[in-house]
PASEBA-1860 file (N, C-alpha, C; in nm, 3 decimals):
! residues 284
1> MNVLITGK> 8.551/11.169/7.104/8.632/11.077/7.183/8.567/10.940/7.185 ~ 8.647/10.836/7.169/8.600/10.698/7.174/8.636/10.638/7.310 ~ 8.535/10.587/7.381/8.552/10.544/7.519/8.517/10.396/7.533 ~ 8.609/10.319/7.592/8.583/10.178/7.620/8.537/10.164/7.765 ~ 8.421/10.101/7.785/8.370/10.073/7.919/8.374/9.922/7.941 ~ 8.452/9.877/8.038/8.453/9.735/8.072/8.352/9.709/8.183 ~ 8.310/9.582/8.196/8.213/9.548/8.299/8.077/9.609/8.274 ~ 8.029/9.600/8.151/7.905/9.670/8.113/7.781/9.618/8.185
9> NGQLGSEL> 7.784/9.493/8.233/7.665/9.435/8.295/7.657/9.458/8.446 ~ 7.759/9.519/8.503/7.756/9.550/8.646/7.672/9.672/8.673 ~ 7.662/9.709/8.800/7.578/9.823/8.838/7.626/9.953/8.772 ~ 7.755/9.983/8.785/7.807/10.107/8.728/7.807/10.101/8.576 ~ 7.846/9.988/8.519/7.846/9.974/8.374/7.708/9.992/8.315 ~ 7.607/9.938/8.383/7.468/9.951/8.336/7.421/10.096/8.343 ~ 7.457/10.164/8.452/7.419/10.305/8.464/7.491/10.389/8.357 ~ 7.616/10.356/8.330/7.691/10.428/8.228/7.626/10.412/8.090
17> QEVSLESR> 7.569/10.296/8.063/7.503/10.276/7.935/7.387/10.373/7.918 ~ 7.319/10.404/8.028/7.205/10.497/8.020/7.251/10.643/8.015 ~ 7.338/10.683/8.108/7.377/10.824/8.113/7.464/10.863/7.994 ~ 7.531/10.766/7.931/7.616/10.798/7.816/7.535/10.845/7.696 ~ 7.405/10.817/7.697/7.319/10.860/7.586/7.309/11.012/7.581 ~ 7.341/11.077/7.693/7.337/11.223/7.698/7.470/11.285/7.658 ~ 7.570/11.201/7.632/7.704/11.250/7.604/7.731/11.261/7.453 ~ 7.826/11.345/7.419/7.863/11.362/7.278/7.968/11.261/7.235
25> HTFIFCNS> 8.022/11.184/7.330/8.128/11.089/7.300/8.072/10.957/7.248 ~ 8.159/10.875/7.189/8.122/10.743/7.137/8.169/10.637/7.236 ~ 8.079/10.543/7.269/8.110/10.444/7.373/8.107/10.302/7.319 ~ 8.204/10.223/7.362/8.209/10.081/7.333/8.195/10.009/7.466 ~ 8.086/9.935/7.484/8.061/9.865/7.610/8.091/9.716/7.594 ~ 8.165/9.662/7.690/8.205/9.521/7.682/8.180/9.450/7.815 ~ 8.137/9.324/7.806/8.133/9.241/7.926/8.259/9.156/7.932 ~ 8.266/9.065/8.027/8.389/8.988/8.047/8.417/8.892/7.932
33> HECDIRDQ> 8.313/8.854/7.857/8.334/8.766/7.743/8.384/8.844/7.621 ~ 8.336/8.967/7.608/8.374/9.050/7.493/8.509/9.116/7.513 ~ 8.544/9.143/7.641/8.675/9.202/7.671/8.722/9.147/7.805 ~ 8.794/9.037/7.799/8.849/8.975/7.920/8.975/9.052/7.958 ~ 8.965/9.133/8.063/9.078/9.220/8.099/9.197/9.140/8.150 ~ 9.180/9.012/8.171/9.293/8.927/8.210/9.383/8.896/8.091 ~ 9.338/8.932/7.971/9.412/8.904/7.847/9.450/9.038/7.781 ~ 9.578/9.073/7.789/9.623/9.201/7.735/9.602/9.210/7.585
41> NVIETIVL> 9.620/9.101/7.514/9.604/9.102/7.368/9.461/9.135/7.327 ~ 9.365/9.085/7.403/9.224/9.115/7.375/9.198/9.264/7.392 ~ 9.251/9.323/7.498/9.233/9.466/7.522/9.294/9.547/7.408 ~ 9.415/9.511/7.367/9.484/9.583/7.259/9.403/9.577/7.130 ~ 9.348/9.461/7.099/9.269/9.444/6.976/9.150/9.538/6.975 ~ 9.080/9.548/7.087/8.962/9.635/7.096/9.002/9.782/7.089 ~ 9.109/9.818/7.156/9.156/9.957/7.157/9.193/10.002/7.016 ~ 9.263/9.916/6.942/9.304/9.949/6.806/9.185/9.952/6.710
49> KHKINTII> 9.097/9.853/6.723/8.981/9.844/6.633/8.891/9.966/6.644 ~ 8.869/10.013/6.767/8.774/10.123/6.788/8.842/10.257/6.813 ~ 8.974/10.262/6.799/9.051/10.385/6.818/9.016/10.451/6.951 ~ 9.029/10.374/7.057/8.990/10.417/7.191/9.082/10.526/7.244 ~ 9.022/10.628/7.305/9.097/10.738/7.367/9.099/10.729/7.520 ~ 8.994/10.668/7.577/8.982/10.657/7.723/8.919/10.523/7.760 ~ 8.969/10.463/7.868/8.909/10.341/7.922/8.853/10.372/8.060 ~ 8.727/10.332/8.085/8.670/10.336/8.219/8.653/10.191/8.263
57> NCAAYTAV> 8.730/10.151/8.363/8.729/10.011/8.405/8.629/9.988/8.517 ~ 8.515/9.930/8.481/8.413/9.893/8.579/8.416/9.743/8.608 ~ 8.503/9.671/8.537/8.512/9.526/8.557/8.580/9.497/8.690 ~ 8.526/9.404/8.765/8.585/9.371/8.896/8.531/9.239/8.947 ~ 8.611/9.173/9.028/8.565/9.058/9.106/8.514/9.118/9.237 ~ 8.384/9.110/9.260/8.324/9.181/9.374/8.260/9.090/9.478 ~ 8.273/8.959/9.461/8.215/8.864/9.557/8.304/8.859/9.681 ~ 8.275/8.945/9.777/8.363/8.966/9.892/8.386/8.837/9.971
65> DDAEDDEK> 8.281/8.762/9.999/8.295/8.639/10.076/8.360/8.527/9.993 ~ 8.320/8.514/9.868/8.378/8.410/9.782/8.528/8.430/9.764 ~ 8.572/8.555/9.765/8.714/8.584/9.742/8.804/8.520/9.847 ~ 8.753/8.496/9.965/8.833/8.435/10.071/8.881/8.296/10.031 ~ 8.804/8.225/9.950/8.842/8.092/9.902/8.880/8.092/9.755 ~ 8.881/8.208/9.695/8.904/8.218/9.550/9.001/8.333/9.521 ~ 9.110/8.337/9.596/9.204/8.449/9.587/9.265/8.462/9.447 ~ 9.293/8.350/9.382/9.357/8.355/9.251/9.272/8.432/9.151
73> NAMNVNFI> 9.143/8.398/9.144/9.056/8.467/9.048/9.035/8.613/9.086 ~ 9.024/8.642/9.215/9.009/8.781/9.259/9.129/8.863/9.217 ~ 9.249/8.810/9.236/9.372/8.879/9.198/9.384/8.892/9.047 ~ 9.344/8.788/8.974/9.354/8.792/8.828/9.272/8.905/8.767 ~ 9.155/8.931/8.825/9.068/9.037/8.773/9.106/9.172/8.831 ~ 9.115/9.179/8.964/9.131/9.309/9.031/9.274/9.362/9.031 ~ 9.370/9.276/9.006/9.511/9.318/8.999/9.569/9.300/8.859 ~ 9.577/9.176/8.812/9.635/9.150/8.680/9.555/9.220/8.570
81> GVQNLNTV> 9.424/9.220/8.583/9.340/9.287/8.483/9.370/9.435/8.475 ~ 9.386/9.499/8.590/9.419/9.643/8.592/9.559/9.665/8.536 ~ 9.649/9.574/8.566/9.785/9.582/8.512/9.783/9.578/8.360 ~ 9.701/9.490/8.304/9.689/9.480/8.158/9.629/9.607/8.098 ~ 9.525/9.659/8.160/9.463/9.782/8.111/9.561/9.898/8.115 ~ 9.636/9.906/8.224/9.732/10.015/8.239/9.844/10.004/8.136 ~ 9.891/9.883/8.110/9.997/9.862/8.010/9.951/9.908/7.872 ~ 9.828/9.872/7.837/9.773/9.913/7.707/9.753/10.064/7.703
89> AEKFKIKL> 9.702/10.121/7.812/9.681/10.266/7.816/9.812/10.340/7.801 ~ 9.916/10.291/7.865/10.048/10.355/7.855/10.105/10.341/7.715 ~ 10.088/10.223/7.657/10.143/10.195/7.523/10.081/10.285/7.416 ~ 9.950/10.307/7.426/9.879/10.382/7.322/9.845/10.525/7.364 ~ 9.901/10.567/7.481/9.884/10.705/7.529/9.737/10.743/7.544 ~ 9.662/10.658/7.613/9.520/10.687/7.636/9.493/10.696/7.787 ~ 9.382/10.758/7.823/9.347/10.777/7.964/9.285/10.651/8.022 ~ 9.300/10.635/8.153/9.241/10.522/8.224/9.177/10.569/8.354
97> IHISTDYV> 9.047/10.539/8.368/8.974/10.565/8.492/8.939/10.429/8.552 ~ 8.991/10.403/8.671/8.972/10.273/8.735/8.890/10.290/8.862 ~ 8.793/10.202/8.884/8.706/10.209/9.001/8.756/10.117/9.111 ~ 8.777/10.174/9.229/8.824/10.097/9.343/8.721/10.103/9.457 ~ 8.763/10.075/9.579/8.668/10.049/9.686/8.713/10.099/9.823 ~ 8.616/10.118/9.911/8.643/10.154/10.050/8.705/10.037/10.128 ~ 8.699/9.916/10.072/8.751/9.797/10.141/8.903/9.795/10.149 ~ 8.969/9.895/10.093/9.116/9.902/10.109/9.150/9.954/10.249
105> FSGEKSKP> 9.050/10.001/10.324/9.072/10.052/10.459/9.031/9.947/10.563 ~ 9.094/9.955/10.680/9.068/9.858/10.787/8.936/9.884/10.858 ~ 8.891/10.010/10.858/8.768/10.044/10.926/8.786/10.078/11.072 ~ 8.910/10.104/11.112/8.938/10.133/11.253/8.922/10.280/11.289 ~ 8.907/10.368/11.189/8.891/10.509/11.217/8.748/10.541/11.261 ~ 8.729/10.665/11.304/8.594/10.709/11.342/8.558/10.841/11.275 ~ 8.639/10.882/11.177/8.607/10.999/11.097/8.639/10.967/10.952 ~ 8.577/11.038/10.856/8.590/11.002/10.715/8.734/10.984/10.668
113> YKTEDAVS> 8.754/10.876/10.591/8.886/10.848/10.535/8.917/10.944/10.421 ~ 9.036/11.005/10.428/9.084/11.089/10.319/9.169/11.005/10.225 ~ 9.192/11.057/10.106/9.265/10.980/10.005/9.407/10.946/10.050 ~ 9.464/11.031/10.134/9.603/11.009/10.176/9.615/10.923/10.301 ~ 9.504/10.881/10.360/9.510/10.797/10.479/9.569/10.660/10.446 ~ 9.636/10.601/10.545/9.700/10.471/10.526/9.595/10.363/10.498 ~ 9.628/10.275/10.405/9.538/10.164/10.372/9.582/10.039/10.449 ~ 9.484/9.953/10.475/9.513/9.827/10.545/9.394/9.733/10.526
121> PIGVYGKS> 9.380/9.676/10.406/9.266/9.589/10.378/9.264/9.467/10.469 ~ 9.143/9.425/10.509/9.131/9.315/10.604/9.081/9.185/10.540 ~ 9.064/9.184/10.409/9.018/9.064/10.340/9.080/9.054/10.203 ~ 9.061/8.939/10.139/9.119/8.914/10.006/9.067/9.013/9.903 ~ 8.937/9.040/9.907/8.881/9.135/9.811/8.949/9.271/9.822 ~ 8.958/9.325/9.942/9.023/9.454/9.963/9.169/9.452/9.922 ~ 9.237/9.342/9.952/9.379/9.331/9.915/9.396/9.329/9.763 ~ 9.307/9.259/9.694/9.317/9.252/9.548/9.289/9.388/9.485
129> KRKGEEVI> 9.194/9.463/9.541/9.164/9.596/9.489/9.278/9.694/9.518 ~ 9.342/9.677/9.632/9.457/9.763/9.662/9.570/9.737/9.564 ~ 9.592/9.612/9.528/9.696/9.580/9.430/9.666/9.650/9.297 ~ 9.539/9.659/9.262/9.502/9.732/9.140/9.531/9.880/9.152 ~ 9.505/9.937/9.269/9.538/10.077/9.292/9.688/10.102/9.277 ~ 9.767/10.012/9.330/9.913/10.029/9.325/9.964/10.032/9.181 ~ 9.895/9.962/9.092/9.931/9.969/8.950/9.919/10.113/8.901 ~ 9.808/10.176/8.935/9.784/10.315/8.894/9.886/10.408/8.958
137> LNSNTDAI> 9.908/10.389/9.087/9.999/10.477/9.161/10.142/10.471/9.107 ~ 10.183/10.356/9.058/10.322/10.336/9.014/10.340/10.349/8.864 ~ 10.238/10.394/8.793/10.247/10.399/8.647/10.277/10.539/8.596 ~ 10.307/10.547/8.468/10.326/10.674/8.399/10.205/10.710/8.313 ~ 10.100/10.633/8.329/9.979/10.652/8.249/9.898/10.772/8.299 ~ 9.823/10.834/8.209/9.731/10.940/8.249/9.608/10.871/8.309 ~ 9.619/10.835/8.437/9.519/10.749/8.499/9.490/10.789/8.643 ~ 9.367/10.759/8.686/9.331/10.777/8.826/9.248/10.656/8.871
145> AIRTSWLY> 9.247/10.633/9.001/9.159/10.534/9.063/9.059/10.609/9.150 ~ 8.933/10.570/9.141/8.827/10.633/9.220/8.771/10.530/9.316 ~ 8.790/10.553/9.445/8.731/10.465/9.546/8.587/10.506/9.570 ~ 8.499/10.407/9.577/8.360/10.435/9.610/8.317/10.336/9.717 ~ 8.193/10.350/9.767/8.150/10.265/9.878/8.001/10.235/9.873 ~ 7.965/10.118/9.922/7.825/10.076/9.939/7.743/10.106/9.813 ~ 7.794/10.064/9.699/7.733/10.097/9.570/7.597/10.027/9.553 ~ 7.500/10.100/9.502/7.370/10.042/9.471/7.316/10.108/9.344
153> SSFGNNFV> 7.213/10.047/9.287/7.163/10.092/9.158/7.027/10.029/9.133 ~ 6.959/10.076/9.030/6.836/10.009/8.987/6.868/9.884/8.906 ~ 6.997/9.863/8.877/7.043/9.746/8.802/7.116/9.649/8.895 ~ 7.120/9.523/8.856/7.203/9.425/8.926/7.153/9.390/9.065 ~ 7.239/9.321/9.140/7.206/9.281/9.276/7.274/9.376/9.375 ~ 7.198/9.426/9.470/7.254/9.517/9.569/7.164/9.524/9.691 ~ 7.210/9.593/9.793/7.139/9.600/9.921/7.000/9.662/9.907 ~ 6.990/9.769/9.829/6.861/9.837/9.814/6.758/9.744/9.753
161> KTMLRLGK> 6.793/9.676/9.646/6.698/9.587/9.579/6.664/9.466/9.666 ~ 6.762/9.419/9.743/6.735/9.308/9.835/6.634/9.350/9.942 ~ 6.654/9.468/10.000/6.562/9.518/10.102/6.422/9.537/10.044 ~ 6.411/9.589/9.924/6.280/9.608/9.862/6.210/9.475/9.838 ~ 6.287/9.377/9.794/6.229/9.245/9.769/6.181/9.180/9.899 ~ 6.266/9.182/10.001/6.230/9.121/10.129/6.121/9.199/10.201 ~ 6.123/9.332/10.184/6.026/9.417/10.251/5.883/9.393/10.205 ~ 5.866/9.334/10.087/5.733/9.306/10.033/5.674/9.178/10.091
169> TKTALNVV> 5.760/9.091/10.145/5.712/8.961/10.192/5.737/8.937/10.341 ~ 5.824/9.019/10.403/5.858/9.001/10.544/5.797/9.113/10.628 ~ 5.764/9.079/10.752/5.713/9.182/10.844/5.825/9.244/10.925 ~ 5.941/9.175/10.932/6.055/9.227/11.008/6.184/9.167/10.954 ~ 6.293/9.245/10.965/6.425/9.200/10.922/6.530/9.245/11.022 ~ 6.633/9.166/11.041/6.747/9.204/11.124/6.858/9.258/11.035 ~ 6.909/9.376/11.068/7.016/9.439/10.988/7.122/9.495/11.083 ~ 7.250/9.476/11.047/7.359/9.519/11.136/7.358/9.671/11.155
177> NDQFGSPT> 7.386/9.711/11.277/7.385/9.854/11.309/7.521/9.904/11.358 ~ 7.626/9.823/11.343/7.759/9.866/11.390/7.862/9.870/11.276 ~ 7.813/9.879/11.152/7.899/9.905/11.036/7.849/10.034/10.973 ~ 7.942/10.130/10.954/7.903/10.262/10.905/7.974/10.296/10.775 ~ 7.901/10.358/10.684/7.959/10.395/10.555/7.876/10.499/10.483 ~ 7.907/10.519/10.357/7.837/10.617/10.273/7.775/10.545/10.153 ~ 7.644/10.519/10.155/7.580/10.457/10.039/7.600/10.545/9.916 ~ 7.631/10.480/9.804/7.660/10.557/9.682/7.575/10.506/9.566
185> YARDLARF> 7.503/10.597/9.507/7.417/10.567/9.393/7.503/10.559/9.267 ~ 7.505/10.444/9.204/7.592/10.422/9.088/7.562/10.520/8.975 ~ 7.440/10.566/8.966/7.405/10.661/8.859/7.478/10.794/8.877 ~ 7.491/10.838/9.003/7.564/10.961/9.031/7.712/10.945/8.994 ~ 7.770/10.831/9.031/7.910/10.805/8.997/7.928/10.796/8.846 ~ 7.833/10.736/8.777/7.839/10.725/8.632/7.841/10.863/8.566 ~ 7.757/10.952/8.615/7.753/11.088/8.560/7.887/11.159/8.579 ~ 7.949/11.136/8.696/8.078/11.199/8.720/8.184/11.143/8.626
193> CIQLLDVE> 8.182/11.012/8.603/8.278/10.951/8.511/8.267/11.012/8.371 ~ 8.143/11.039/8.329/8.122/11.102/8.199/8.181/11.243/8.199 ~ 8.165/11.316/8.309/8.222/11.451/8.319/8.374/11.447/8.305 ~ 8.437/11.343/8.359/8.582/11.332/8.356/8.637/11.319/8.213 ~ 8.553/11.278/8.120/8.600/11.259/7.983/8.645/11.391/7.920 ~ 8.595/11.502/7.972/8.631/11.633/7.917/8.743/11.701/7.994 ~ 8.801/11.629/8.092/8.915/11.682/8.167/9.042/11.655/8.086 ~ 9.121/11.759/8.067/9.238/11.747/7.979/9.338/11.643/8.029
201> SLNSKQRI> 9.369/11.646/8.157/9.462/11.549/8.214/9.407/11.498/8.346 ~ 9.393/11.366/8.359/9.334/11.308/8.479/9.424/11.319/8.601 ~ 9.553/11.293/8.581/9.644/11.282/8.695/9.730/11.406/8.717 ~ 9.677/11.520/8.678/9.754/11.643/8.694/9.768/11.681/8.841 ~ 9.682/11.626/8.927/9.687/11.661/9.069/9.722/11.540/9.156 ~ 9.644/11.432/9.150/9.677/11.313/9.227/9.617/11.190/9.161 ~ 9.654/11.072/9.212/9.616/10.948/9.146/9.493/10.880/9.206 ~ 9.466/10.905/9.334/9.354/10.840/9.403/9.252/10.944/9.446
209> YHYANTGA> 9.124/10.914/9.421/9.015/11.001/9.466/8.906/10.918/9.531 ~ 8.822/10.985/9.610/8.705/10.923/9.670/8.580/10.985/9.612 ~ 8.481/10.899/9.580/8.350/10.949/9.538/8.243/10.866/9.607 ~ 8.168/10.929/9.696/8.056/10.865/9.764/7.952/10.971/9.792 ~ 7.826/10.932/9.790/7.722/11.029/9.828/7.749/11.075/9.971 ~ 7.718/11.200/10.000/7.756/11.258/10.129/7.669/11.206/10.243 ~ 7.725/11.208/10.363/7.657/11.160/10.480/7.707/11.022/10.521 ~ 7.683/10.986/10.646/7.728/10.858/10.699/7.618/10.793/10.781
217> ISWCEFAK> 7.592/10.665/10.755/7.488/10.592/10.826/7.530/10.447/10.845 ~ 7.452/10.374/10.924/7.472/10.230/10.940/7.385/10.157/10.838 ~ 7.412/10.030/10.818/7.328/9.949/10.729/7.184/9.946/10.782 ~ 7.171/9.943/10.913/7.037/9.940/10.973/6.959/10.068/10.940 ~ 7.024/10.182/10.955/6.959/10.309/10.922/6.924/10.316/10.774 ~ 7.014/10.265/10.693/6.992/10.263/10.548/6.868/10.180/10.515 ~ 6.858/10.062/10.576/6.744/9.975/10.552/6.613/10.041/10.595 ~ 6.614/10.109/10.710/6.494/10.177/10.757/6.448/10.283/10.658
225> EIMSLAKL> 6.544/10.358/10.602/6.508/10.463/10.507/6.454/10.404/10.377 ~ 6.510/10.291/10.335/6.460/10.223/10.214/6.314/10.185/10.233 ~ 6.281/10.125/10.348/6.143/10.085/10.375/6.051/10.206/10.381 ~ 6.100/10.314/10.442/6.019/10.435/10.454/5.988/10.496/10.318 ~ 6.091/10.512/10.235/6.071/10.575/10.104/5.985/10.489/10.012 ~ 5.996/10.356/10.027/5.918/10.264/9.944/5.781/10.236/10.003 ~ 5.756/10.293/10.123/5.627/10.274/10.191/5.595/10.126/10.215 ~ 5.696/10.055/10.266/5.680/9.914/10.298/5.667/9.896/10.449
233> NCEIHPVS> 5.574/9.813/10.491/5.551/9.790/10.634/5.636/9.673/10.683 ~ 5.765/9.699/10.692/5.859/9.597/10.737/5.949/9.660/10.843 ~ 5.943/9.607/10.964/6.024/9.662/11.072/6.170/9.617/11.058 ~ 6.261/9.708/11.086/6.404/9.678/11.082/6.458/9.674/11.225 ~ 6.511/9.559/11.264/6.565/9.542/11.398/6.717/9.543/11.394 ~ 6.780/9.625/11.479/6.927/9.631/11.479/6.989/9.507/11.543 ~ 7.096/9.458/11.480/7.176/9.349/11.536/7.323/9.385/11.519 ~ 7.408/9.320/11.596/7.552/9.345/11.585/7.613/9.257/11.477
241> TDQYPTKA> 7.731/9.295/11.432/7.802/9.215/11.333/7.827/9.074/11.384 ~ 7.853/9.062/11.513/7.877/8.931/11.574/7.756/8.839/11.561 ~ 7.638/8.897/11.555/7.515/8.819/11.541/7.486/8.783/11.396 ~ 7.561/8.842/11.304/7.540/8.816/11.161/7.675/8.789/11.096 ~ 7.739/8.677/11.129/7.874/8.649/11.081/7.880/8.623/10.931 ~ 7.990/8.667/10.868/8.016/8.640/10.726/8.157/8.585/10.713 ~ 8.184/8.518/10.602/8.316/8.458/10.581/8.425/8.564/10.581 ~ 8.399/8.676/10.516/8.498/8.785/10.510/8.460/8.895/10.608
249> DRPKYSVL> 8.558/8.949/10.676/8.534/9.063/10.764/8.507/9.189/10.681 ~ 8.420/9.275/10.733/8.391/9.403/10.669/8.449/9.516/10.754 ~ 8.491/9.626/10.691/8.533/9.743/10.770/8.415/9.792/10.854 ~ 8.439/9.818/10.981/8.330/9.867/11.066/8.296/10.013/11.037 ~ 8.393/10.086/10.984/8.372/10.227/10.949/8.450/10.255/10.821 ~ 8.378/10.287/10.715/8.447/10.314/10.588/8.388/10.435/10.516 ~ 8.350/10.534/10.594/8.300/10.659/10.536/8.413/10.728/10.461 ~ 8.386/10.770/10.338/8.488/10.832/10.253/8.471/10.984/10.247
257> SNEAIQTD> 8.581/11.055/10.259/8.581/11.200/10.243/8.593/11.235/10.094 ~ 8.502/11.320/10.048/8.503/11.365/9.907/8.583/11.493/9.886 ~ 8.653/11.535/9.988/8.719/11.666/9.984/8.807/11.684/9.861 ~ 8.892/11.588/9.831/8.988/11.602/9.721/8.919/11.611/9.585 ~ 8.820/11.526/9.564/8.755/11.523/9.433/8.670/11.648/9.411 ~ 8.610/11.700/9.519/8.531/11.822/9.507/8.621/11.943/9.479 ~ 8.738/11.943/9.541/8.832/12.054/9.522/8.893/12.052/9.382 ~ 8.940/11.936/9.339/9.013/11.927/9.213/8.924/11.930/9.090
265> FNVSISFW> 8.801/11.880/9.102/8.714/11.871/8.985/8.587/11.954/8.998 ~ 8.573/12.029/9.108/8.459/12.118/9.127/8.326/12.045/9.105 ~ 8.317/11.925/9.164/8.198/11.842/9.146/8.104/11.857/9.264 ~ 7.975/11.860/9.237/7.873/11.864/9.342/7.821/11.722/9.363 ~ 7.819/11.676/9.488/7.780/11.538/9.518/7.655/11.537/9.606 ~ 7.557/11.457/9.567/7.428/11.453/9.636/7.437/11.391/9.775 ~ 7.346/11.433/9.863/7.329/11.371/9.993/7.271/11.232/9.972 ~ 7.311/11.136/10.055/7.274/10.996/10.033/7.123/10.975/10.026
273> KDALQDCI> 7.047/11.048/10.107/6.902/11.027/10.110/6.836/11.076/9.981 ~ 6.887/11.185/9.926/6.834/11.237/9.799/6.864/11.139/9.685 ~ 6.985/11.085/9.686/7.023/10.989/9.582/6.937/10.862/9.594 ~ 6.914/10.816/9.716/6.832/10.697/9.738/6.690/10.720/9.687 ~ 6.635/10.839/9.711/6.501/10.870/9.664/6.490/10.856/9.514 ~ 6.592/10.903/9.442/6.591/10.892/9.296/6.591/10.746/9.253 ~ 6.671/10.665/9.317/6.679/10.523/9.283/6.547/10.453/9.315 ~ 6.490/10.482/9.432/6.362/10.422/9.471/6.254/10.459/9.371
281> NRLV> 6.253/10.582/9.326/6.154/10.627/9.227/6.162/10.544/9.099 ~ 6.282/10.503/9.063/6.298/10.424/8.941/6.259/10.279/8.962 ~ 6.267/10.232/9.084/6.240/10.092/9.113/6.097/10.062/9.153 ~ 6.032/10.157/9.220/5.900/10.131/9.277/5.790/10.190/9.188
END
């Protein structure tokens, strides 16, 4: 099978480049310059040239705060780009795996969000990602969207690497303690995406799934565990979201339920602390 991976330089794309070495499939990795998903003709050219059977879309506009002032570009990548990928996938009868986000939810719940729960994004980023999901939901393509949350990796910029960097030079840090979610190790998600390549039909059951490492914590608790595992002497002080304002609002609670994906694909998902330990081992 020939697989096209978009967004190769992002966290998930980078992890896929490593874990794909263990796979029997052939992979074509592209960044935004090599495959601009905003251009349908470019996608078609690559699909035909490499005889692509499956696309895993890791390309995304992920600058949550910037999106508030840059809605056009966010929509062009997260909505129009997915529309183009889906059109090509439908035209050439190939599979499409699209990565989405917990930001499609408002964060008003107090128990894990299931795939069938109502969406209500509170910012431009979440709205643009929801528009991408709707493309999948309304298509005839053999495609699914996988929502994930609080993604981190040994690659790219993320919360874990920021905490490690600051923890080496700071004696104390303030971190919000009233936003709750499920930290997700991009390497674990990458391995699952590779497993999906051997599934005969992606959408035989449903179109939207959740994948996040199990367990629920606050950013403050997450930061404390990062310092502990890395053996850094940096105290973490809890603060409220109101004390740490950002341009874009974040969901206060966006824990994702993995129930559907575990049932339909018989996948085992690591506890967040075990996944974090693996990432820390690679970084420290």
